[in-house]
C-alpha positions in Angstrom: -49.7 12.3 -7.1 -46.8 10.4 -5.6 -45.1 13.7 -4.8 -48.2 14.9 -2.9 -48.3 11.6 -1.0 -44.6 11.9 -0.1 -45.2 15.4 1.3 -48.1 14.1 3.4 -46.0 11.3 4.8 -43.1 13.7 5.5 -45.5 16.0 7.3 -46.9 13.2 9.4 -43.3 12.1 10.2 -42.4 15.6 11.3 -45.5 15.9 13.5 -44.8 12.5 15.1 -41.2 13.5 15.7 -42.3 16.7 17.5 -44.8 14.7 19.6 -42.2 12.2 20.6 -39.7 14.9 21.5 -42.4 16.7 23.6 -43.2 13.4 25.4 -39.6 12.8 26.1 -39.0 16.3 27.4 -41.0 15.4 30.6 -38.7 12.4 31.2 -35.6 14.5 30.7 -36.7 17.4 33.0 -34.6 15.9 35.8 -31.6 15.6 33.6 -31.9 19.2 32.5 -32.2 20.3 36.1 -29.1 18.4 37.1 -27.1 19.8 34.2 -28.2 23.4 35.0 -27.3 22.9 38.7 -23.7 21.9 37.7 -23.3 25.0 35.6 -24.7 24.1 32.1 -25.9 27.1 30.1 -29.1 27.3 28.1 -27.3 27.4 24.8 -25.4 24.2 25.7 -28.6 22.3 26.5 -30.1 23.6 23.3 -27.1 22.6 21.2 -27.2 19.1 22.8 -30.9 18.6 21.9 -30.5 20.0 18.4 -27.5 17.8 17.8 -29.3 14.7 19.0 -32.2 15.6 16.6 -29.8 16.1 13.7 -28.1 12.8 14.4 -31.4 10.9 14.4 -32.4 12.6 11.2 -29.1 11.6 9.5 -29.5 8.0 10.6 -33.1 8.0 9.4 -32.0 9.4 6.0 -29.3 6.7 5.6 -31.9 4.0 6.5 -34.4 5.5 4.1 -31.9 5.5 1.2 -31.2 1.8 1.8 -35.0 1.0 1.9 -35.7 3.0 -1.3 -33.0 1.1 -3.2 -34.2 -2.2 -1.8 -38.0 -1.8 -2.2 -37.9 0.1 -5.5 -38.2 -3.1 -7.6 -41.2 -4.3 -5.5 -42.9 -0.9 -6.0 -42.3 -1.1 -9.7 -43.9 -4.5 -9.9 -46.8 -3.3 -7.8 -47.7 -0.2 -9.8 -46.6 -1.6 -13.1 -44.5 1.5 -13.8 -40.8 2.0 -13.6 -39.6 4.4 -11.0 -35.9 5.3 -10.6 -33.7 7.6 -8.7 -32.3 10.2 -11.1 -28.7 9.8 -9.9 -29.5 11.8 -6.8 -30.2 14.9 -8.9 -27.4 14.6 -11.4 -28.1 14.0 -15.1 -26.8 10.6 -16.3 -27.2 11.4 -20.0 -24.5 12.8 -22.2 -23.0 12.9 -25.7 -20.3 10.4 -26.5 -17.5 12.4 -28.3 -14.8 9.7 -28.5 -13.6 6.3 -27.3 -10.1 5.5 -26.1 -8.4 2.3 -25.4 -8.4 0.9 -21.9 -5.6 2.2 -19.7 -5.0 2.1 -16.0 -5.3 5.6 -14.5 -4.7 4.2 -11.0 -1.7 2.3 -9.6 -1.1 -1.4 -10.5 -2.7 -2.3 -7.2 -6.1 -1.8 -8.9 -7.6 -3.4 -12.0 -8.6 -1.3 -15.0 -12.0 0.4 -14.2 -14.5 2.2 -16.3 -13.5 5.8 -16.9 -15.5 8.7 -18.3 -14.0 11.9 -19.5 -16.4 14.8 -19.6 -16.5 18.6 -19.6 -18.9 20.0 -16.9 -18.2 23.7 -16.6 -20.8 24.1 -13.8 -18.7 21.7 -11.6 -15.8 24.2 -11.6 -13.1 21.6 -11.7 -11.3 20.2 -14.7 -7.9 19.1 -16.0 -6.2 19.7 -19.3 -4.0 16.8 -20.5 -1.2 17.7 -22.9 1.2 15.3 -24.6 4.6 16.8 -25.2 8.0 15.4 -26.3 10.1 14.4 -23.4 13.2 16.0 -25.0 11.5 19.4 -25.2 9.6 19.6 -22.0 11.5 22.6 -20.7 10.9 24.5 -23.9 7.2 23.6 -24.1 6.3 24.5 -20.5 6.7 28.3 -20.8 4.6 28.3 -24.0 1.8 26.3 -22.3 1.9 28.6 -19.4 1.5 31.6 -21.7 -1.4 30.1 -23.6 -3.1 29.2 -20.2 -2.7 32.7 -18.9 -4.2 34.2 -22.1 -7.1 31.7 -22.0 -7.8 31.6 -18.3 -6.3 34.8 -16.7 -8.4 34.3 -13.5 -7.1 30.9 -12.8 -3.5 30.0 -11.6 -1.4 27.8 -13.7 -0.7 24.6 -11.9 0.8 21.6 -13.6 2.2 18.1 -12.9 4.1 15.8 -15.2 2.8 12.2 -15.6 6.0 10.7 -14.3 5.7 12.8 -11.1 2.2 11.6 -10.7 3.3 8.0 -11.0 6.2 8.6 -8.6 3.6 10.0 -6.1 1.4 7.0 -6.6 4.2 4.5 -6.0 6.0 6.5 -3.3 4.8 4.2 -0.5 6.0 1.2 -2.5 9.3 2.8 -3.1 9.7 3.6 0.6 8.8 0.0 1.5 11.3 -1.3 -1.1 14.0 1.0 0.3 13.4 0.0 3.9 13.3 -3.7 3.0 16.5 -3.4 1.0 18.3 -1.7 3.9 17.1 -4.2 6.4 18.0 -7.1 4.1 21.5 -5.7 3.6 21.9 -5.3 7.4 20.7 -8.9 7.9 23.3 -10.1 5.3 26.0 -8.1 6.9 25.3 -9.4 10.4 25.1 -12.9 9.0 28.5 -12.5 7.4 30.0 -11.3 10.7 28.6 -14.4 12.4 29.9 -16.6 9.6 33.3 -15.0 9.8 33.5 -15.6 13.5 32.5 -19.2 13.1 35.1 -19.7 10.4 37.7 -18.2 12.6 36.8 -20.4 15.5 36.8 -23.5 13.3 40.2 -22.7 11.9 41.6 -22.3 15.4 40.2 -25.5 16.7 41.5 -27.4 13.7 44.9 -25.8 13.6 46.8 -29.0 14.5 44.8 -31.0 11.9 45.7 -28.4 9.2 49.4 -28.6 10.3 49.4 -32.4 10.0 47.7 -32.3 6.5 50.3 -29.8 5.3 53.2 -31.9 6.6 51.7 -34.9 4.8 51.6 -32.9 1.5 48.2 -31.2 1.4 48.2 -28.0 -0.7 46.9 -24.6 0.3 44.1 -25.0 -2.3 43.0 -28.4 -0.8 43.0 -27.1 2.8 41.1 -23.9 1.8 38.5 -25.9 -0.2 38.1 -28.4 2.8 37.4 -25.6 5.3 35.1 -23.7 2.9 33.1 -26.8 2.0 32.2 -27.5 5.6 30.5 -24.2 5.9 29.0 -24.0 2.4 27.1 -27.2 3.1 25.3 -25.4 5.9 24.7 -22.4 3.7 23.0 -24.5 1.1 20.9 -26.2 3.7 19.8 -22.8 5.1 19.0 -21.6 1.5 16.8 -24.6 0.8 14.9 -24.0 4.1 14.6 -20.3 3.2 13.3 -20.8 -0.3 9.7 -21.9 0.5 9.4 -19.0 3.0 10.7 -16.5 0.5 8.3 -17.9 -2.1 5.3 -17.6 0.2 6.3 -14.0 1.3 6.8 -12.8 -2.3 3.6 -14.4 -3.4 1.7 -12.7 -0.6 3.2 -9.4 -1.5 2.3 -9.7 -5.2 -1.3 -10.4 -4.2 -1.7 -6.7 -3.5 -1.3 -5.9 -7.2 -4.0 -6.5 -9.7 -1.3 -6.7 -12.4 1.7 -8.6 -11.2 4.6 -10.5 -12.7 4.8 -14.3 -12.3 7.5 -15.7 -10.1 10.2 -17.7 -11.8 12.4 -20.3 -10.2 15.6 -18.8 -11.7 15.2 -15.7 -9.6 15.4 -17.7 -6.4 18.3 -19.7 -8.0 20.2 -16.5 -8.6 19.5 -15.5 -5.0 21.0 -18.8 -3.7 24.1 -18.3 -5.9 24.6 -14.8 -4.6 24.2 -15.9 -1.0 26.6 -18.8 -1.6 29.1 -16.4 -3.2 28.9 -14.0 -0.3 29.4 -16.8 2.2 32.3 -18.2 0.2 34.1 -14.8 0.1 33.5 -14.4 3.9 34.9 -17.9 4.7 37.7 -17.9 2.2 39.7 -15.2 4.1 39.9 -17.4 7.3 40.4 -20.6 5.3 43.3 -19.2 3.2 44.8 -17.7 6.3 44.7 -21.0 8.1 46.0 -22.9 5.1 49.1 -20.7 4.6 50.1 -20.7 8.3 53.4 -22.4 9.1 52.7 -25.9 10.4 55.8 -25.7 12.7 54.0 -23.2 14.9 51.1 -25.6 15.5 53.1 -28.8 15.8 56.2 -27.8 17.7 54.6 -28.7 21.0 53.5 -32.1 19.8 
């Protein structure tokens, strides 16, 4: 009964659509005349009108699906019977043949989702998963290919290792990591050049002070430590200012992963130590060079 009513409603809708199209044809007669006068062919006009009709039909179908899903509970309560869409024509029933533990078949960007493994021959698409020893992969592959060709001679043998699949999944992350690493290394190198220049300038402006200290008995180690300490204080201040920004940036990056590691303070502590060590090595060259210079050269004109 409901199917008959649906056919009647569909027929009425088709008739109304034809009537509305006929009514609009009189209004679009001038448009058709103008298009033909500028060189439009009959098949172009026909394709335009048919395309408009198909577009309206697709929009109506989309709206109808939304209305069906929305109004279906109301109809069920009204007729006291349960109606449902049978999965758009697909059968939702099947036989459970096994249960596996939860595992993530997507990247770590996504949480573990429900996964069904089934064998539908009529779909014409399936995968065969084989677990082999990593030490004998090369020996097992020809045998698997032989068995495949004997079992499915009409289908080509195509394979992919699981690690290759994961590499493909995380290729974008690896590329971003490489780019960020290169840019970070370039930034550190440029910073070291600037720090080296500042250390050289500071040593030249304090050459007389260094000469006087050496005459008064200051050792090379003392002068080198003095010059290095002045710059290391600024390095530590810069590191303290950069730590909150680094924490925020790393936390925002980790939010893209459903499964992520927790940030630990010691990681940032190691980063500060490495930055301080790089700065110390950069400064030490100029500091030692200024400390071992002959004070006579700097004080002979005084």
